[in-house]
Structure formats: structure tokens, C-alpha cells
C-alpha positions as CSV (number, residue, x, y, z in Angstrom):
1,I,0.0,0.0,0.0
2,C,2.9,2.4,0.8
3,E,4.2,1.8,-2.8
4,M,0.7,2.5,-4.2
5,F,0.7,5.9,-2.4
6,K,3.9,6.7,-4.3
7,N,2.9,5.4,-7.7
8,G,-0.9,5.0,-7.7
9,T,-3.7,7.3,-8.4
10,K,-5.8,8.6,-5.5
11,H,-9.6,8.7,-5.8
12,Y,-12.5,9.6,-3.6
13,D,-15.9,7.9,-3.6
14,N,-18.7,10.3,-2.5
15,A,-21.2,7.5,-1.8
16,S,-19.0,5.8,0.8
17,Q,-17.1,9.0,1.7
18,M,-13.9,7.0,1.5
19,H,-10.6,7.2,-0.4
20,Y,-9.0,4.5,-2.5
21,L,-5.8,4.0,-4.6
22,V,-5.5,2.5,-8.0
23,A,-2.3,1.1,-9.5
24,G,-2.7,-0.8,-12.7
25,N,-5.6,-3.3,-12.1
26,T,-5.2,-3.3,-8.3
27,W,-7.1,-1.0,-6.0
28,V,-7.2,-0.6,-2.2
29,G,-9.6,1.4,0.0
30,Y,-8.2,3.2,3.0
31,E,-9.3,5.5,5.8
32,D,-7.9,8.9,6.6
33,T,-8.9,11.6,9.1
34,E,-11.6,13.0,6.7
35,S,-13.3,9.6,6.1
36,I,-13.2,8.6,9.7
37,R,-14.7,12.0,10.7
38,A,-17.5,11.5,8.2
39,K,-18.3,8.0,9.5
40,I,-18.2,9.0,13.1
41,T,-20.7,11.8,12.3
42,W,-22.9,9.4,10.4
43,M,-22.8,6.9,13.3
44,G,-23.5,9.6,15.8
45,N,-26.6,10.6,13.8
46,L,-27.8,7.0,13.9
47,G,-27.3,6.9,17.7
48,V,-24.6,4.2,17.6
49,L,-23.0,3.9,21.0
50,G,-19.6,2.5,20.0
51,V,-17.1,2.1,17.2
52,M,-14.5,-0.7,16.7
53,F,-11.3,-0.6,14.7
54,S,-9.6,-3.9,14.1
55,A,-5.8,-4.4,14.2
56,I,-4.9,-0.8,14.3
57,D,-1.5,-1.8,15.7
58,L,-0.7,-3.4,12.3
59,D,-0.9,-0.1,10.5
60,D,2.3,1.4,9.1
61,F,2.3,4.8,10.7
62,K,5.8,5.6,9.3
63,G,4.9,4.8,5.7
64,T,7.7,2.2,5.3
């Protein structure tokens, strides 16, 4: 995914309010501050009482 950030094309999907990268015939969706904020706002409007993120410790925070 880090290589895709360097060489891929970034896109934004309005319907899901989420970003994704495309490199050749490969794509990957990802979250950033903007998409997480939109989802938290949406969940708050629904009255959801909690949110779960899975395996956040596996994220590459340094971009390596």
C-alpha cells in the first residue's frame, strides 16, 4: 500500500465517503482523518453507542 501511495492514483468515492488508490488493475480502499470523521458523524446521527477498529497496531504509521 505504501508503494501505491507513491505510484498509484488517489480517488474519492462520494457515496462511501472513502478514499481508494488504483495502480494498474489493483485497488485498495483506506481511511484517513476525513473519512473517519464522516463515518463518526454518520454513526452519531444514527445513535450508535460505540465504534471498533480492528488491528490498528498493524498499520504502518511511518509509511515504510
